[in-house]
C-alpha positions, -999 to 999 in steps of 0.1 A, spaced: 874 -253 -241 862 -248 -277 868 -281 -279 846 -293 -250 821 -271 -264 823 -286 -296 818 -320 -283 791 -308 -263 774 -296 -293 785 -327 -308 768 -351 -285 735 -326 -284 730 -330 -325 739 -369 -318 710 -371 -294 687 -350 -320 696 -373 -345 685 -404 -327 652 -391 -313 643 -375 -348 644 -413 -360 625 -428 -337 597 -402 -335 593 -403 -371 589 -442 -372 564 -438 -343 548 -414 -361 546 -438 -388 531 -467 -366 504 -447 -352 494 -430 -389 491 -469 -400 470 -478 -367 448 -449 -374 444 -454 -410 466 -428 -422 502 -427 -442 527 -407 -426 534 -375 -449 496 -369 -436 504 -359 -403 529 -331 -394 553 -332 -371 559 -296 -357 587 -292 -333 579 -269 -302 615 -250 -298 608 -230 -265 643 -225 -249 659 -245 -278 693 -227 -293 690 -222 -329 722 -245 -340 698 -273 -328 669 -266 -341 682 -258 -380 704 -292 -369 671 -310 -372 661 -293 -397 692 -309 -415 673 -340 -413 641 -333 -424 622 -312 -397 595 -287 -418 574 -274 -391 591 -252 -363 566 -235 -330 574 -212 -304 556 -200 -278 568 -167 -264 571 -140 -289 603 -121 -274 620 -158 -276 606 -157 -317 621 -123 -320 658 -129 -309 657 -159 -326 641 -150 -359 675 -140 -381 690 -171 -375 660 -198 -379 669 -216 -412 636 -204 -427 645 -215 -463 638 -253 -452 611 -247 -423 580 -233 -419 577 -205 -386 546 -210 -364 533 -197 -332 520 -220 -308 519 -200 -276 494 -178 -259 494 -147 -276 484 -111 -261 466 -86 -284 495 -60 -275 520 -87 -292 500 -95 -325 520 -65 -344 555 -78 -336 548 -117 -353 523 -109 -377 543 -116 -412 573 -135 -395 551 -164 -387 530 -183 -412 502 -198 -390 489 -187 -354 477 -221 -334 462 -197 -304 433 -184 -310 409 -182 -282 385 -148 -287 373 -123 -314 393 -93 -299 421 -115 -306 413 -127 -340 403 -90 -353 437 -78 -339 454 -101 -361 434 -95 -390 440 -57 -383 477 -60 -384 477 -82 -414 455 -59 -436 479 -34 -431 507 -59 -445 485 -70 -471 482 -104 -461 461 -131 -447 472 -149 -420 460 -187 -414 451 -193 -375 437 -223 -355 410 -216 -331 423 -232 -297 396 -250 -277 400 -258 -235 385 -290 -245 396 -300 -208 373 -267 -193 406 -259 -170 401 -223 -157 441 -220 -160 442 -226 -195 435 -207 -222 413 -217 -254 373 -214 -259 350 -234 -246 336 -259 -267 296 -244 -260 313 -210 -273 330 -226 -304 304 -220 -326 300 -184 -320 335 -179 -326 335 -195 -356 311 -172 -370 325 -142 -364 361 -146 -375 341 -160 -406 336 -119 -410 374 -112 -411 389 -110 -446 427 -112 -434 426 -141 -410 419 -176 -425 406 -202 -399 426 -233 -410 415 -260 -384 416 -262 -344 441 -270 -318 443 -277 -279 463 -289 -249 440 -311 -230 447 -322 -191 473 -335 -181 465 -373 -169 474 -405 -150 459 -428 -179 460 -431 -210 424 -437 -218 416 -404 -199 440 -382 -224 422 -404 -254 387 -392 -244 397 -356 -248 412 -365 -280 384 -385 -286 364 -352 -280 384 -327 -300 380 -351 -330 344 -351 -328 342 -314 -328 367 -310 -359 347 -333 -380 315 -317 -365 326 -280 -380 338 -300 -411 303 -310 -419 293 -273 -419 296 -248 -444 311 -213 -437 328 -189 -455 363 -182 -445 363 -213 -422 384 -250 -430 389 -279 -414 426 -287 -428 441 -292 -393 438 -308 -360 466 -297 -339 467 -314 -309 496 -343 -289 528 -331 -273 561 -350 -262 544 -377 -241 509 -383 -260 516 -377 -293 512 -413 -306 474 -412 -291 465 -379 -304 473 -396 -342 452 -428 -338 423 -401 -322 430 -385 -354 452 -356 -351 471 -344 -384 491 -321 -365 514 -328 -336 537 -306 -312 567 -326 -300 591 -308 -285 613 -322 -255 609 -356 -272 629 -344 -302 653 -317 -281 660 -331 -250 650 -316 -214 642 -280 -213 670 -263 -199 659 -226 -181 678 -197 -178 
């Protein structure tokens, strides 16, 4: 039984290695098409439902950024991550009553979509004497069932966040609608890049546009060519998610 289990792990690790090499090659190609260098693009892997043994194997291949979607899952795996060699971020919807559980454990929270959430991150960060980096999540597709601030309210939220002393806005993040055509999703990516460039041209205290986080397993190349410098790839690296 142990031998069979070992074979399963070995085979999956081999699949992850091949996937990692393919993704990094695709990133290089897309970056070149966008007039960028591969090192300009941050490859963050979404590790939802992925066991630490596989996460750490990917880290051993060179993966330097990982992101969890659920607070409870992050906490359950926290002691097993190889955090000496990778950067842990939170990329999912975050409830204010769970902020205290992850502040100080993650380097960035990518899903700030309200001043209420920003203030709670600021409050919990102040308690620890730290400043937490955040991205503002934009609901670029205006979907009612998705989190994220609407584009027309982004400026107000940024202004309010600028007044907080223990968070630092480092850019924008989005999860666009599911689209049948690549041209449709590219339009959402282009709209996000336009917002990103527009804000980059303004002077706001405590606000910098260092990261534009968009693009996932099925569309990360298109996102890079539309201006993303951070992508979030999960199933394309680790295989289809296994829900227990």
